[in-house]
C-alpha positions in Angstrom: -3.2 0.5 4.9 -5.7 0.1 7.9 -7.4 2.2 10.0 -6.3 2.3 13.6 -7.5 4.4 16.8 -5.7 7.6 16.3 -6.8 11.0 17.7 -8.4 12.9 14.7 -7.1 16.4 13.5 -9.6 18.7 14.1 -10.5 20.3 10.7 -11.5 18.3 7.9 -9.4 20.5 5.2 -6.2 19.2 7.4 -7.8 15.5 7.5 -7.8 15.7 3.6 -4.2 17.2 3.4 -3.0 14.2 5.4 -4.9 11.7 3.3 -3.6 13.1 -0.2 -0.1 13.6 1.0 -0.3 10.1 2.4 -1.6 8.5 -0.9 1.0 10.5 -2.9 3.8 9.5 -0.8 2.8 5.8 -0.7 2.4 5.7 -4.5 6.0 7.3 -4.7 7.1 4.5 -2.1 5.4 1.7 -4.5 6.8 3.3 -7.6 10.4 3.6 -6.5 10.1 -0.1 -5.0 9.2 -1.2 -8.3 11.9 0.8 -10.0 14.5 -0.8 -7.9 13.8 -4.4 -9.4 15.0 -6.0 -6.1 11.4 -7.2 -5.5 8.1 -5.7 -4.4 5.8 -6.0 -1.4 3.0 -8.9 -2.0 0.2 -6.8 -3.4 2.5 -5.2 -5.6 4.3 -8.4 -6.8 0.2 -9.3 -7.6 -0.4 -6.0 -9.4 2.8 -6.2 -11.6 2.2 -9.6 -12.4 -1.2 -8.5 -13.7 0.8 -5.7 -15.7 3.3 -8.3 -17.4 0.4 -10.5 -18.5 -2.0 -7.5 -20.0 0.4 -5.0 -20.9 -1.6 -2.4 -18.5 0.2 -0.3 -16.2 0.8 -1.5 -12.6 -1.1 1.6 -11.4 -4.1 0.5 -13.6 -4.0 -2.8 -12.0 -4.0 -1.1 -8.4 -7.1 0.9 -9.2 -8.9 -2.3 -10.8 -7.9 -5.1 -8.0 -8.9 -2.2 -5.5 -12.3 -1.8 -6.8 -12.6 -5.7 -7.1 -11.8 -6.1 -3.6 -14.4 -3.8 -2.6 -16.9 -6.3 -3.9 -15.8 -8.6 -1.2 -16.6 -5.9 1.6 -20.3 -6.5 0.7 -20.8 -9.8 2.5 -18.2 -8.8 4.9 -20.3 -5.7 5.8 -17.3 -3.5 5.6 -18.1 0.5 5.2 -15.9 2.6 2.9 -14.9 6.2 4.0 -13.5 9.1 2.1 -9.9 7.6 2.3 -11.0 4.0 1.2 -12.5 5.7 -2.0 -9.8 7.9 -2.6 -7.4 4.9 -2.1 -8.8 3.1 -5.1 -8.9 6.2 -7.4 -5.3 8.2 -6.6 -3.1 5.5 -5.4 -2.8 3.7 -8.7 -2.4 7.3 -10.2 0.6 8.2 -8.3 2.5 4.8 -8.8 2.5 5.2 -12.5 3.3 9.0 -12.1 6.3 7.8 -10.2 7.4 5.2 -12.4 7.3 7.5 -15.4 9.1 10.3 -13.6 11.9 8.2 -11.7 14.7 7.0 -13.8 15.2 3.3 -13.7 18.9 3.0 -12.1 21.3 0.3 -13.3 23.8 0.7 -10.1 23.0 -2.0 -7.6 24.0 0.6 -5.1 21.1 3.2 -6.4 18.8 0.5 -6.8 19.1 -0.3 -2.7 18.8 3.7 -2.3 15.3 3.4 -4.1 14.5 -0.1 -2.1 15.2 1.4 1.5 13.7 5.0 0.4 10.6 2.8 -0.7 10.1 1.4 2.6 10.7 4.6 4.3 8.0 6.5 2.1 5.2 3.6 2.6 5.8 3.8 6.3 5.7 7.7 6.7 2.8 7.7 4.4 1.0 5.1 6.6 1.5 7.6 9.4 -0.3 10.5 7.2 -2.9 8.2 6.1 -4.0 6.8 9.2 -3.9 10.0 11.1 -6.4 11.4 8.5 -9.0 8.7 10.1 -10.7 8.5 6.9 -11.2 4.7 6.2 -9.0 2.0 5.3 -7.8 1.0 2.0 -9.6 -1.5 0.4 -7.2 -4.4 0.9 -6.7 -3.9 4.7 -10.5 -3.6 4.7 -10.7 -7.1 3.4 -8.2 -8.1 6.1 -10.2 -6.6 9.0 -13.6 -7.9 7.6 -11.8 -11.5 7.7 -11.1 -10.7 11.2 -14.5 -10.0 11.9 -15.5 -13.4 10.8 -13.3 -15.0 13.4 -9.9 -15.0 12.0 -7.1 -13.5 13.7 -5.4 -10.2 12.4 -2.1 -12.0 12.1 -4.2 -15.1 10.0 -6.0 -12.9 7.9 -3.1 -10.8 6.6 -1.1 -13.6 6.1 -3.3 -15.7 4.0 -4.1 -12.9 2.1 -0.4 -11.8 1.6 0.7 -15.1 0.6 -2.1 -15.9 -1.4 -1.4 -12.8 -3.5 2.5 -13.1 -3.4 2.0 -16.7 -5.0 -0.3 -15.3 -7.6 1.8 -12.5 -8.4 4.9 -14.6 -8.6 3.1 -17.2 -11.0 2.0 -14.2 -13.0 5.7 -12.8 -13.4 5.7 -10.1 -10.9 9.3 -9.5 -9.2 9.9 -11.3 -6.0 13.4 -10.9 -4.3 15.2 -9.3 -1.5 13.2 -6.4 -1.5 10.4 -8.3 -0.9 11.9 -9.7 2.3 13.0 -6.3 3.4 9.9 -4.8 3.3 8.2 -7.6 5.1 10.9 -7.0 7.9 11.1 -3.3 8.3 7.8 -2.1 7.4 6.1 -2.9 11.0 8.8 -1.3 13.1 9.3 1.5 10.8 5.2 2.2 10.3 4.7 2.4 14.2 7.6 5.0 14.5 6.2 7.1 11.8 2.5 6.8 13.5 3.9 7.9 16.6 5.9 10.7 15.0 3.0 12.2 12.9 0.3 11.5 15.4 -2.3 14.3 15.0 -1.8 17.0 18.1 1.9 16.5 18.4 
């Protein structure tokens, strides 16, 4: 998730509420998409691949990868915010909690419900998270840092996501129709929820 130019809600507690509600909903979205077993988004293919190879949880790897990505912020001169650090600490915990709580469905129709719910959850979470205006997540901060070096946002994002997708697939992460559905739907849905949840509406 990246920070865009949105109006800020006035009070700091309200911004914190948006931030942590967004992180919790984002974690729930990631968790149910993993549980659908229909294919993850590129970063979570990578996180799951690492989990498969090590036996550590996906949430643990979300936290560790987020922290490692922050190292690359230093030469890119990116500055973290409260939202950035909260993303590193809490997102993986919410993902693991969701995976632990949500039953793993066998019926294909339920797996599709999980997948579609996941995309909606992540898009709505992005609207909440960005509305807080408290700093980008570590992975999108990497993208914007590469943009500052001269790459277009599209090129930077494509390069990063294809790299982690390929690495995750080789490690054993789940790539499938859900990966494609997420890639197609997440942009329009995120735009819709960003408008719907714009502070001050």
